[in-house]
PDB file with one MODEL, atoms N, CA, C and O in Angstrom:
MODEL        1
ATOM      1  N   UNK A   1       0.365  -1.159   0.076  1.00  0.00           N
ATOM      2  CA  UNK A   1       0.107   0.117   0.190  1.00  0.00           C
ATOM      3  C   UNK A   1       0.979   1.740  -0.101  1.00  0.00           C
ATOM      4  O   UNK A   1       1.520   2.392   0.791  1.00  0.00           O
ATOM      5  N   UNK A   2       0.941   1.996  -1.081  1.00  0.00           N
ATOM      6  CA  UNK A   2       1.393   3.581  -1.224  1.00  0.00           C
ATOM      7  C   UNK A   2       1.349   4.539  -0.185  1.00  0.00           C
ATOM      8  O   UNK A   2       0.242   4.698   0.330  1.00  0.00           O
ATOM      9  N   UNK A   3       2.552   5.404   0.365  1.00  0.00           N
ATOM     10  CA  UNK A   3       2.333   5.969   1.658  1.00  0.00           C
ATOM     11  C   UNK A   3       1.283   7.132   0.884  1.00  0.00           C
ATOM     12  O   UNK A   3       1.280   7.410  -0.315  1.00  0.00           O
ATOM     13  N   UNK A   4       0.429   7.692   1.933  1.00  0.00           N
ATOM     14  CA  UNK A   4      -0.352   8.594   1.384  1.00  0.00           C
ATOM     15  C   UNK A   4       1.349  10.455   1.715  1.00  0.00           C
ATOM     16  O   UNK A   4       2.212  10.717   2.553  1.00  0.00           O
ATOM     17  N   UNK A   5       0.720  11.201   0.185  1.00  0.00           N
ATOM     18  CA  UNK A   5       1.142  11.855   0.828  1.00  0.00           C
ATOM     19  C   UNK A   5       1.142  13.139   1.637  1.00  0.00           C
ATOM     20  O   UNK A   5      -0.029  13.509   1.735  1.00  0.00           O
ATOM     21  N   UNK A   6       2.101  14.111   2.361  1.00  0.00           N
ATOM     22  CA  UNK A   6       1.582  14.911   3.057  1.00  0.00           C
ATOM     23  C   UNK A   6       1.333  16.424   2.392  1.00  0.00           C
ATOM     24  O   UNK A   6       2.061  16.904   1.523  1.00  0.00           O
ATOM     25  N   UNK A   7       0.544  16.868   2.782  1.00  0.00           N
ATOM     26  CA  UNK A   7       0.007  18.198   1.942  1.00  0.00           C
ATOM     27  C   UNK A   7       1.183  19.220   2.274  1.00  0.00           C
ATOM     28  O   UNK A   7       1.790  19.068   3.335  1.00  0.00           O
ATOM     29  N   UNK A   8       1.359  19.747   1.833  1.00  0.00           N
ATOM     30  CA  UNK A   8       2.491  21.363   1.984  1.00  0.00           C
ATOM     31  C   UNK A   8       2.326  21.862   3.348  1.00  0.00           C
ATOM     32  O   UNK A   8       3.380  22.189   3.893  1.00  0.00           O
ATOM     33  N   UNK A   9       1.210  22.002   4.055  1.00  0.00           N
ATOM     34  CA  UNK A   9       0.814  22.579   5.292  1.00  0.00           C
ATOM     35  C   UNK A   9       0.712  22.029   5.930  1.00  0.00           C
ATOM     36  O   UNK A   9       0.499  22.501   7.047  1.00  0.00           O
ATOM     37  N   UNK A  10       0.785  20.409   5.733  1.00  0.00           N
ATOM     38  CA  UNK A  10       0.861  19.666   7.116  1.00  0.00           C
ATOM     39  C   UNK A  10       3.011  19.404   6.725  1.00  0.00           C
ATOM     40  O   UNK A  10       3.748  19.766   7.642  1.00  0.00           O
ATOM     41  N   UNK A  11       3.343  19.116   6.092  1.00  0.00           N
ATOM     42  CA  UNK A  11       5.207  19.057   6.319  1.00  0.00           C
ATOM     43  C   UNK A  11       5.566  20.597   6.614  1.00  0.00           C
ATOM     44  O   UNK A  11       6.128  20.704   7.704  1.00  0.00           O
ATOM     45  N   UNK A  12       5.438  21.505   6.113  1.00  0.00           N
ATOM     46  CA  UNK A  12       5.541  22.707   6.822  1.00  0.00           C
ATOM     47  C   UNK A  12       5.669  22.427   8.733  1.00  0.00           C
ATOM     48  O   UNK A  12       6.599  22.259   9.521  1.00  0.00           O
ATOM     49  N   UNK A  13       4.365  22.494   8.816  1.00  0.00           N
ATOM     50  CA  UNK A  13       4.018  22.441  10.704  1.00  0.00           C
ATOM     51  C   UNK A  13       4.685  21.521  11.679  1.00  0.00           C
ATOM     52  O   UNK A  13       4.851  21.635  12.893  1.00  0.00           O
ATOM     53  N   UNK A  14       5.304  19.798  10.131  1.00  0.00           N
ATOM     54  CA  UNK A  14       5.311  19.008  10.760  1.00  0.00           C
ATOM     55  C   UNK A  14       7.030  19.028  11.227  1.00  0.00           C
ATOM     56  O   UNK A  14       7.265  18.403  12.262  1.00  0.00           O
ATOM     57  N   UNK A  15       8.186  19.672  10.566  1.00  0.00           N
ATOM     58  CA  UNK A  15       9.373  20.813  11.071  1.00  0.00           C
ATOM     59  C   UNK A  15       9.345  21.404  11.979  1.00  0.00           C
ATOM     60  O   UNK A  15      10.217  21.485  12.844  1.00  0.00           O
ATOM     61  N   UNK A  16       8.216  21.977  11.926  1.00  0.00           N
ATOM     62  CA  UNK A  16       8.155  23.378  13.298  1.00  0.00           C
ATOM     63  C   UNK A  16       8.142  22.593  14.505  1.00  0.00           C
ATOM     64  O   UNK A  16       8.862  22.656  15.502  1.00  0.00           O
ATOM     65  N   UNK A  17       6.898  21.620  14.128  1.00  0.00           N
ATOM     66  CA  UNK A  17       7.172  21.267  15.590  1.00  0.00           C
ATOM     67  C   UNK A  17       8.204  20.056  16.036  1.00  0.00           C
ATOM     68  O   UNK A  17       8.258  19.737  17.223  1.00  0.00           O
ATOM     69  N   UNK A  18       9.007  19.405  15.068  1.00  0.00           N
ATOM     70  CA  UNK A  18      10.064  18.421  15.205  1.00  0.00           C
ATOM     71  C   UNK A  18      11.426  19.163  15.791  1.00  0.00           C
ATOM     72  O   UNK A  18      12.297  18.537  16.396  1.00  0.00           O
ATOM     73  N   UNK A  19      11.497  20.855  15.474  1.00  0.00           N
ATOM     74  CA  UNK A  19      12.640  21.208  15.214  1.00  0.00           C
ATOM     75  C   UNK A  19      12.483  23.181  16.507  1.00  0.00           C
ATOM     76  O   UNK A  19      13.080  23.841  17.358  1.00  0.00           O
ATOM     77  N   UNK A  20      11.661  23.150  15.956  1.00  0.00           N
ATOM     78  CA  UNK A  20      10.882  23.867  17.376  1.00  0.00           C
ATOM     79  C   UNK A  20      10.286  25.757  16.454  1.00  0.00           C
ATOM     80  O   UNK A  20      10.743  26.114  15.368  1.00  0.00           O
ATOM     81  N   UNK A  21       9.505  26.391  17.076  1.00  0.00           N
ATOM     82  CA  UNK A  21       9.143  27.569  16.508  1.00  0.00           C
ATOM     83  C   UNK A  21       9.956  29.056  16.815  1.00  0.00           C
ATOM     84  O   UNK A  21       9.723  30.262  16.735  1.00  0.00           O
ATOM     85  N   UNK A  22      10.978  28.210  17.189  1.00  0.00           N
ATOM     86  CA  UNK A  22      12.065  29.077  17.812  1.00  0.00           C
ATOM     87  C   UNK A  22      13.094  29.273  16.721  1.00  0.00           C
ATOM     88  O   UNK A  22      13.775  30.297  16.679  1.00  0.00           O
ATOM     89  N   UNK A  23      13.241  28.014  15.584  1.00  0.00           N
ATOM     90  CA  UNK A  23      14.249  27.471  14.507  1.00  0.00           C
ATOM     91  C   UNK A  23      13.451  28.103  13.213  1.00  0.00           C
ATOM     92  O   UNK A  23      13.825  28.963  12.416  1.00  0.00           O
ATOM     93  N   UNK A  24      12.273  27.401  13.287  1.00  0.00           N
ATOM     94  CA  UNK A  24      11.100  27.411  11.683  1.00  0.00           C
ATOM     95  C   UNK A  24      10.241  28.319  12.133  1.00  0.00           C
ATOM     96  O   UNK A  24      10.024  28.461  13.337  1.00  0.00           O
ATOM     97  N   UNK A  25       9.514  29.210  10.964  1.00  0.00           N
ATOM     98  CA  UNK A  25       8.255  29.670  10.681  1.00  0.00           C
ATOM     99  C   UNK A  25       8.257  29.179   9.371  1.00  0.00           C
ATOM    100  O   UNK A  25       9.157  28.784   8.629  1.00  0.00           O
ATOM    101  N   UNK A  26       6.740  29.320   9.226  1.00  0.00           N
ATOM    102  CA  UNK A  26       6.101  29.070   7.991  1.00  0.00           C
ATOM    103  C   UNK A  26       5.333  30.057   7.159  1.00  0.00           C
ATOM    104  O   UNK A  26       6.403  30.417   6.668  1.00  0.00           O
ATOM    105  N   UNK A  27       4.760  30.559   6.762  1.00  0.00           N
ATOM    106  CA  UNK A  27       3.369  31.026   6.242  1.00  0.00           C
ATOM    107  C   UNK A  27       2.328  30.457   5.016  1.00  0.00           C
ATOM    108  O   UNK A  27       1.602  31.001   4.184  1.00  0.00           O
ATOM    109  N   UNK A  28       2.642  29.157   5.353  1.00  0.00           N
ATOM    110  CA  UNK A  28       2.467  28.018   4.504  1.00  0.00           C
ATOM    111  C   UNK A  28       2.495  27.839   3.427  1.00  0.00           C
ATOM    112  O   UNK A  28       1.713  26.946   3.101  1.00  0.00           O
ATOM    113  N   UNK A  29       3.276  28.445   2.282  1.00  0.00           N
ATOM    114  CA  UNK A  29       4.132  27.824   1.313  1.00  0.00           C
ATOM    115  C   UNK A  29       5.602  28.282   1.920  1.00  0.00           C
ATOM    116  O   UNK A  29       5.971  27.169   1.546  1.00  0.00           O
ATOM    117  N   UNK A  30       6.624  28.784   2.421  1.00  0.00           N
ATOM    118  CA  UNK A  30       7.410  28.386   2.347  1.00  0.00           C
ATOM    119  C   UNK A  30       8.006  28.626   4.006  1.00  0.00           C
ATOM    120  O   UNK A  30       7.487  29.245   4.935  1.00  0.00           O
ATOM    121  N   UNK A  31       9.203  27.924   3.940  1.00  0.00           N
ATOM    122  CA  UNK A  31       9.685  26.928   5.448  1.00  0.00           C
ATOM    123  C   UNK A  31      11.259  28.133   5.725  1.00  0.00           C
ATOM    124  O   UNK A  31      12.356  28.173   5.168  1.00  0.00           O
ATOM    125  N   UNK A  32      10.626  28.972   6.859  1.00  0.00           N
ATOM    126  CA  UNK A  32      12.151  30.121   6.931  1.00  0.00           C
ATOM    127  C   UNK A  32      12.718  30.119   8.124  1.00  0.00           C
ATOM    128  O   UNK A  32      12.200  29.987   9.233  1.00  0.00           O
ATOM    129  N   UNK A  33      13.858  30.279   7.805  1.00  0.00           N
ATOM    130  CA  UNK A  33      15.121  29.816   9.635  1.00  0.00           C
ATOM    131  C   UNK A  33      14.993  31.162  10.072  1.00  0.00           C
ATOM    132  O   UNK A  33      15.133  32.158   9.363  1.00  0.00           O
ATOM    133  N   UNK A  34      14.724  31.132  11.257  1.00  0.00           N
ATOM    134  CA  UNK A  34      14.739  32.586  11.855  1.00  0.00           C
ATOM    135  C   UNK A  34      15.986  32.870  12.150  1.00  0.00           C
ATOM    136  O   UNK A  34      16.250  34.060  12.325  1.00  0.00           O
ATOM    137  N   UNK A  35      17.259  31.687  12.304  1.00  0.00           N
ATOM    138  CA  UNK A  35      18.043  31.334  13.099  1.00  0.00           C
ATOM    139  C   UNK A  35      19.039  32.071  11.661  1.00  0.00           C
ATOM    140  O   UNK A  35      20.088  32.629  11.983  1.00  0.00           O
ATOM    141  N   UNK A  36      18.816  32.050  10.766  1.00  0.00           N
ATOM    142  CA  UNK A  36      19.934  32.236   9.411  1.00  0.00           C
ATOM    143  C   UNK A  36      19.056  33.764   8.477  1.00  0.00           C
ATOM    144  O   UNK A  36      19.539  34.402   7.541  1.00  0.00           O
ATOM    145  N   UNK A  37      17.802  33.960   9.090  1.00  0.00           N
ATOM    146  CA  UNK A  37      16.704  34.478   8.086  1.00  0.00           C
ATOM    147  C   UNK A  37      17.006  34.726   6.556  1.00  0.00           C
ATOM    148  O   UNK A  37      17.517  35.372   5.642  1.00  0.00           O
ATOM    149  N   UNK A  38      16.270  33.685   7.038  1.00  0.00           N
ATOM    150  CA  UNK A  38      16.141  32.366   4.618  1.00  0.00           C
ATOM    151  C   UNK A  38      15.367  31.889   4.851  1.00  0.00           C
ATOM    152  O   UNK A  38      15.081  31.918   6.049  1.00  0.00           O
ATOM    153  N   UNK A  39      14.276  30.953   3.739  1.00  0.00           N
ATOM    154  CA  UNK A  39      13.710  30.211   3.558  1.00  0.00           C
ATOM    155  C   UNK A  39      14.585  28.842   3.159  1.00  0.00           C
ATOM    156  O   UNK A  39      15.740  28.801   2.735  1.00  0.00           O
ATOM    157  N   UNK A  40      13.600  27.653   3.447  1.00  0.00           N
ATOM    158  CA  UNK A  40      14.733  26.618   3.969  1.00  0.00           C
ATOM    159  C   UNK A  40      13.780  25.673   2.567  1.00  0.00           C
ATOM    160  O   UNK A  40      12.616  25.844   2.204  1.00  0.00           O
ATOM    161  N   UNK A  41      14.785  24.722   2.064  1.00  0.00           N
ATOM    162  CA  UNK A  41      13.580  24.017   1.064  1.00  0.00           C
ATOM    163  C   UNK A  41      13.158  22.913   1.429  1.00  0.00           C
ATOM    164  O   UNK A  41      14.136  22.167   1.456  1.00  0.00           O
ATOM    165  N   UNK A  42      12.360  22.434   1.695  1.00  0.00           N
ATOM    166  CA  UNK A  42      11.728  21.451   2.932  1.00  0.00           C
ATOM    167  C   UNK A  42      10.808  20.364   1.767  1.00  0.00           C
ATOM    168  O   UNK A  42       9.970  19.605   2.254  1.00  0.00           O
ATOM    169  N   UNK A  43      10.941  20.365   0.890  1.00  0.00           N
ATOM    170  CA  UNK A  43      10.617  19.083   0.212  1.00  0.00           C
ATOM    171  C   UNK A  43      10.464  17.574   0.546  1.00  0.00           C
ATOM    172  O   UNK A  43       9.498  16.811   0.559  1.00  0.00           O
ATOM    173  N   UNK A  44      12.471  17.364   0.947  1.00  0.00           N
ATOM    174  CA  UNK A  44      12.863  16.461   1.664  1.00  0.00           C
ATOM    175  C   UNK A  44      13.160  16.626   2.484  1.00  0.00           C
ATOM    176  O   UNK A  44      13.794  17.680   2.538  1.00  0.00           O
ATOM    177  N   UNK A  45      13.031  15.822   3.893  1.00  0.00           N
ATOM    178  CA  UNK A  45      13.471  16.224   4.961  1.00  0.00           C
ATOM    179  C   UNK A  45      14.657  16.359   5.364  1.00  0.00           C
ATOM    180  O   UNK A  45      15.016  17.093   6.285  1.00  0.00           O
ATOM    181  N   UNK A  46      15.444  15.553   4.597  1.00  0.00           N
ATOM    182  CA  UNK A  46      16.897  15.860   4.390  1.00  0.00           C
ATOM    183  C   UNK A  46      17.623  16.755   4.193  1.00  0.00           C
ATOM    184  O   UNK A  46      18.785  16.803   4.598  1.00  0.00           O
ATOM    185  N   UNK A  47      16.735  18.093   3.166  1.00  0.00           N
ATOM    186  CA  UNK A  47      17.422  19.221   3.006  1.00  0.00           C
ATOM    187  C   UNK A  47      17.103  20.035   4.435  1.00  0.00           C
ATOM    188  O   UNK A  47      18.173  20.535   4.782  1.00  0.00           O
ATOM    189  N   UNK A  48      16.293  20.289   5.179  1.00  0.00           N
ATOM    190  CA  UNK A  48      15.760  20.496   6.121  1.00  0.00           C
ATOM    191  C   UNK A  48      17.256  20.037   7.235  1.00  0.00           C
ATOM    192  O   UNK A  48      18.060  20.798   7.773  1.00  0.00           O
ATOM    193  N   UNK A  49      17.210  19.106   7.258  1.00  0.00           N
ATOM    194  CA  UNK A  49      18.615  18.778   8.042  1.00  0.00           C
ATOM    195  C   UNK A  49      19.908  18.866   8.125  1.00  0.00           C
ATOM    196  O   UNK A  49      20.687  18.897   9.077  1.00  0.00           O
ATOM    197  N   UNK A  50      20.116  18.926   6.159  1.00  0.00           N
ATOM    198  CA  UNK A  50      21.217  19.743   5.800  1.00  0.00           C
ATOM    199  C   UNK A  50      21.644  21.438   6.165  1.00  0.00           C
ATOM    200  O   UNK A  50      22.665  22.075   6.424  1.00  0.00           O
ATOM    201  N   UNK A  51      19.985  21.722   5.983  1.00  0.00           N
ATOM    202  CA  UNK A  51      20.359  22.912   6.126  1.00  0.00           C
ATOM    203  C   UNK A  51      21.057  23.611   8.028  1.00  0.00           C
ATOM    204  O   UNK A  51      21.968  24.383   8.327  1.00  0.00           O
ATOM    205  N   UNK A  52      19.972  22.770   8.917  1.00  0.00           N
ATOM    206  CA  UNK A  52      20.508  23.204  10.616  1.00  0.00           C
ATOM    207  C   UNK A  52      21.881  22.419  10.583  1.00  0.00           C
ATOM    208  O   UNK A  52      22.319  22.405  11.734  1.00  0.00           O
ATOM    209  N   UNK A  53      22.875  21.649   9.566  1.00  0.00           N
ATOM    210  CA  UNK A  53      23.955  21.242   9.635  1.00  0.00           C
ATOM    211  C   UNK A  53      25.032  22.498   9.472  1.00  0.00           C
ATOM    212  O   UNK A  53      26.058  22.627  10.140  1.00  0.00           O
ATOM    213  N   UNK A  54      24.660  23.203   8.651  1.00  0.00           N
ATOM    214  CA  UNK A  54      25.145  23.854   7.802  1.00  0.00           C
ATOM    215  C   UNK A  54      26.236  24.831   8.977  1.00  0.00           C
ATOM    216  O   UNK A  54      25.858  25.116  10.113  1.00  0.00           O
ATOM    217  N   UNK A  55      27.115  25.089   8.616  1.00  0.00           N
ATOM    218  CA  UNK A  55      28.744  25.805   8.690  1.00  0.00           C
ATOM    219  C   UNK A  55      27.578  27.295   9.689  1.00  0.00           C
ATOM    220  O   UNK A  55      27.199  27.321  10.860  1.00  0.00           O
ATOM    221  N   UNK A  56      27.358  28.294   8.551  1.00  0.00           N
ATOM    222  CA  UNK A  56      26.345  28.950   9.113  1.00  0.00           C
ATOM    223  C   UNK A  56      25.588  29.457  10.259  1.00  0.00           C
ATOM    224  O   UNK A  56      25.620  30.378  11.076  1.00  0.00           O
ATOM    225  N   UNK A  57      24.458  27.795   9.745  1.00  0.00           N
ATOM    226  CA  UNK A  57      23.282  28.104  10.917  1.00  0.00           C
ATOM    227  C   UNK A  57      24.205  27.195  12.820  1.00  0.00           C
ATOM    228  O   UNK A  57      24.240  27.560  13.996  1.00  0.00           O
ATOM    229  N   UNK A  58      24.733  26.008  12.068  1.00  0.00           N
ATOM    230  CA  UNK A  58      25.871  26.230  13.948  1.00  0.00           C
ATOM    231  C   UNK A  58      26.098  27.497  14.207  1.00  0.00           C
ATOM    232  O   UNK A  58      25.461  27.919  15.172  1.00  0.00           O
ATOM    233  N   UNK A  59      26.940  28.418  13.560  1.00  0.00           N
ATOM    234  CA  UNK A  59      27.471  29.802  14.029  1.00  0.00           C
ATOM    235  C   UNK A  59      26.587  30.405  14.353  1.00  0.00           C
ATOM    236  O   UNK A  59      26.756  31.090  15.361  1.00  0.00           O
ATOM    237  N   UNK A  60      25.379  30.444  13.746  1.00  0.00           N
ATOM    238  CA  UNK A  60      24.194  31.665  14.227  1.00  0.00           C
ATOM    239  C   UNK A  60      23.619  30.733  15.504  1.00  0.00           C
ATOM    240  O   UNK A  60      22.494  31.059  15.882  1.00  0.00           O
ATOM    241  N   UNK A  61      24.080  29.919  16.020  1.00  0.00           N
ATOM    242  CA  UNK A  61      22.644  28.861  16.939  1.00  0.00           C
ATOM    243  C   UNK A  61      23.909  29.726  18.164  1.00  0.00           C
ATOM    244  O   UNK A  61      23.521  30.574  18.967  1.00  0.00           O
ATOM    245  N   UNK A  62      25.330  29.301  18.062  1.00  0.00           N
ATOM    246  CA  UNK A  62      26.359  29.212  18.928  1.00  0.00           C
ATOM    247  C   UNK A  62      26.096  30.669  19.398  1.00  0.00           C
ATOM    248  O   UNK A  62      25.453  30.946  20.410  1.00  0.00           O
ATOM    249  N   UNK A  63      26.540  31.378  18.734  1.00  0.00           N
ATOM    250  CA  UNK A  63      25.835  32.896  19.184  1.00  0.00           C
ATOM    251  C   UNK A  63      24.822  33.656  19.823  1.00  0.00           C
ATOM    252  O   UNK A  63      25.038  34.465  20.725  1.00  0.00           O
ATOM    253  N   UNK A  64      23.760  33.394  19.361  1.00  0.00           N
ATOM    254  CA  UNK A  64      22.682  33.462  19.993  1.00  0.00           C
ATOM    255  C   UNK A  64      22.572  32.570  21.448  1.00  0.00           C
ATOM    256  O   UNK A  64      21.882  32.972  22.385  1.00  0.00           O
ATOM    257  N   UNK A  65      23.142  31.645  21.481  1.00  0.00           N
ATOM    258  CA  UNK A  65      23.370  30.804  22.541  1.00  0.00           C
ATOM    259  C   UNK A  65      23.992  31.658  23.714  1.00  0.00           C
ATOM    260  O   UNK A  65      23.542  32.132  24.757  1.00  0.00           O
ATOM    261  N   UNK A  66      25.069  31.649  23.167  1.00  0.00           N
ATOM    262  CA  UNK A  66      26.438  33.085  24.017  1.00  0.00           C
ATOM    263  C   UNK A  66      25.530  34.808  24.390  1.00  0.00           C
ATOM    264  O   UNK A  66      25.763  35.645  25.263  1.00  0.00           O
ATOM    265  N   UNK A  67      24.974  34.789  23.806  1.00  0.00           N
ATOM    266  CA  UNK A  67      24.366  36.636  24.293  1.00  0.00           C
ATOM    267  C   UNK A  67      23.616  35.999  25.128  1.00  0.00           C
ATOM    268  O   UNK A  67      23.927  36.380  26.256  1.00  0.00           O
ATOM    269  N   UNK A  68      22.416  34.881  25.189  1.00  0.00           N
ATOM    270  CA  UNK A  68      21.331  34.659  25.439  1.00  0.00           C
ATOM    271  C   UNK A  68      21.889  34.140  26.948  1.00  0.00           C
ATOM    272  O   UNK A  68      20.960  34.135  27.756  1.00  0.00           O
ATOM    273  N   UNK A  69      22.937  33.782  27.422  1.00  0.00           N
ATOM    274  CA  UNK A  69      24.190  33.376  28.804  1.00  0.00           C
ATOM    275  C   UNK A  69      24.549  34.339  29.071  1.00  0.00           C
ATOM    276  O   UNK A  69      24.218  34.799  30.163  1.00  0.00           O
ATOM    277  N   UNK A  70      25.258  34.966  28.329  1.00  0.00           N
ATOM    278  CA  UNK A  70      25.781  36.714  28.536  1.00  0.00           C
ATOM    279  C   UNK A  70      24.616  37.837  29.192  1.00  0.00           C
ATOM    280  O   UNK A  70      24.876  38.740  29.988  1.00  0.00           O
ATOM    281  N   UNK A  71      23.627  37.588  28.768  1.00  0.00           N
ATOM    282  CA  UNK A  71      22.229  38.427  28.951  1.00  0.00           C
ATOM    283  C   UNK A  71      21.422  38.351  30.935  1.00  0.00           C
ATOM    284  O   UNK A  71      20.951  39.001  31.869  1.00  0.00           O
ATOM    285  N   UNK A  72      21.823  36.965  30.408  1.00  0.00           N
ATOM    286  CA  UNK A  72      21.367  36.135  32.115  1.00  0.00           C
ATOM    287  C   UNK A  72      22.296  36.295  32.989  1.00  0.00           C
ATOM    288  O   UNK A  72      21.992  36.410  34.177  1.00  0.00           O
ATOM    289  N   UNK A  73      24.037  36.347  32.434  1.00  0.00           N
ATOM    290  CA  UNK A  73      25.146  36.901  33.719  1.00  0.00           C
ATOM    291  C   UNK A  73      24.615  38.107  33.753  1.00  0.00           C
ATOM    292  O   UNK A  73      23.616  37.958  34.457  1.00  0.00           O
ATOM    293  N   UNK A  74      24.673  39.279  33.406  1.00  0.00           N
ATOM    294  CA  UNK A  74      24.506  40.777  33.187  1.00  0.00           C
ATOM    295  C   UNK A  74      23.133  40.905  34.230  1.00  0.00           C
ATOM    296  O   UNK A  74      22.969  41.373  35.356  1.00  0.00           O
ATOM    297  N   UNK A  75      22.289  40.263  33.274  1.00  0.00           N
ATOM    298  CA  UNK A  75      21.766  40.224  34.235  1.00  0.00           C
ATOM    299  C   UNK A  75      20.973  40.074  35.909  1.00  0.00           C
ATOM    300  O   UNK A  75      20.198  40.739  36.597  1.00  0.00           O
ATOM    301  N   UNK A  76      21.930  38.415  36.036  1.00  0.00           N
ATOM    302  CA  UNK A  76      21.064  38.597  37.354  1.00  0.00           C
ATOM    303  C   UNK A  76      23.220  39.932  38.459  1.00  0.00           C
ATOM    304  O   UNK A  76      23.106  40.003  39.683  1.00  0.00           O
ATOM    305  N   UNK A  77      23.867  40.266  38.178  1.00  0.00           N
ATOM    306  CA  UNK A  77      24.435  40.714  38.591  1.00  0.00           C
ATOM    307  C   UNK A  77      23.910  41.887  38.700  1.00  0.00           C
ATOM    308  O   UNK A  77      24.028  42.468  39.779  1.00  0.00           O
ATOM    309  N   UNK A  78      23.263  42.463  37.697  1.00  0.00           N
ATOM    310  CA  UNK A  78      22.432  43.411  38.158  1.00  0.00           C
ATOM    311  C   UNK A  78      21.745  44.124  38.844  1.00  0.00           C
ATOM    312  O   UNK A  78      21.473  45.262  39.225  1.00  0.00           O
ATOM    313  N   UNK A  79      21.361  42.067  38.913  1.00  0.00           N
ATOM    314  CA  UNK A  79      20.181  42.400  40.250  1.00  0.00           C
ATOM    315  C   UNK A  79      20.400  42.431  41.299  1.00  0.00           C
ATOM    316  O   UNK A  79      19.751  43.072  42.125  1.00  0.00           O
ATOM    317  N   UNK A  80      21.581  41.594  41.574  1.00  0.00           N
ATOM    318  CA  UNK A  80      22.410  40.837  43.158  1.00  0.00           C
ATOM    319  C   UNK A  80      22.442  42.415  43.563  1.00  0.00           C
ATOM    320  O   UNK A  80      21.801  42.898  44.497  1.00  0.00           O
ATOM    321  N   UNK A  81      23.636  43.399  42.353  1.00  0.00           N
ATOM    322  CA  UNK A  81      23.761  44.809  42.751  1.00  0.00           C
ATOM    323  C   UNK A  81      22.511  45.317  43.608  1.00  0.00           C
ATOM    324  O   UNK A  81      22.377  45.517  44.815  1.00  0.00           O
ATOM    325  N   UNK A  82      21.699  45.439  42.581  1.00  0.00           N
ATOM    326  CA  UNK A  82      20.177  45.841  43.491  1.00  0.00           C
ATOM    327  C   UNK A  82      19.786  45.484  44.961  1.00  0.00           C
ATOM    328  O   UNK A  82      19.767  46.100  46.026  1.00  0.00           O
ATOM    329  N   UNK A  83      19.500  44.293  44.574  1.00  0.00           N
ATOM    330  CA  UNK A  83      19.507  43.817  45.935  1.00  0.00           C
ATOM    331  C   UNK A  83      20.672  44.007  47.251  1.00  0.00           C
ATOM    332  O   UNK A  83      20.178  43.677  48.329  1.00  0.00           O
ATOM    333  N   UNK A  84      21.756  44.361  47.317  1.00  0.00           N
ATOM    334  CA  UNK A  84      22.773  44.108  48.229  1.00  0.00           C
ATOM    335  C   UNK A  84      22.590  46.072  48.387  1.00  0.00           C
ATOM    336  O   UNK A  84      22.708  46.409  49.565  1.00  0.00           O
ATOM    337  N   UNK A  85      22.391  47.022  47.620  1.00  0.00           N
ATOM    338  CA  UNK A  85      22.525  47.984  47.892  1.00  0.00           C
ATOM    339  C   UNK A  85      21.740  48.814  48.073  1.00  0.00           C
ATOM    340  O   UNK A  85      21.902  50.021  48.252  1.00  0.00           O
ATOM    341  N   UNK A  86      20.245  47.814  48.014  1.00  0.00           N
ATOM    342  CA  UNK A  86      18.726  48.741  49.154  1.00  0.00           C
ATOM    343  C   UNK A  86      18.875  47.704  51.110  1.00  0.00           C
ATOM    344  O   UNK A  86      18.097  47.693  52.064  1.00  0.00           O
ATOM    345  N   UNK A  87      19.967  47.156  50.930  1.00  0.00           N
ATOM    346  CA  UNK A  87      20.495  46.525  52.405  1.00  0.00           C
ATOM    347  C   UNK A  87      21.361  47.570  52.748  1.00  0.00           C
ATOM    348  O   UNK A  87      21.567  47.530  53.961  1.00  0.00           O
ATOM    349  N   UNK A  88      22.049  48.632  52.116  1.00  0.00           N
ATOM    350  CA  UNK A  88      22.445  49.337  52.043  1.00  0.00           C
ATOM    351  C   UNK A  88      22.259  50.630  53.129  1.00  0.00           C
ATOM    352  O   UNK A  88      22.891  51.673  52.961  1.00  0.00           O
TER     353      UNK A  88
ENDMDL
END
């Protein structure tokens, strides 16, 4: 029995569910990588996997993680300073 073909929209939604809505978004016709700010070929799952493994995507993801951790640290430090100053 042949496999049923997924509709375009269901393919897009499945990639967003699989990889996260923080990585991909879709408008019903285009799969968009939020990290790289480009549209990604999605007809084959392997194309999406290939994109995620590109040097550009990996570097941008690492940069985002680094920026997020720095922001969290600086927020913590600022909050700590404020807390200590209130007791002064």
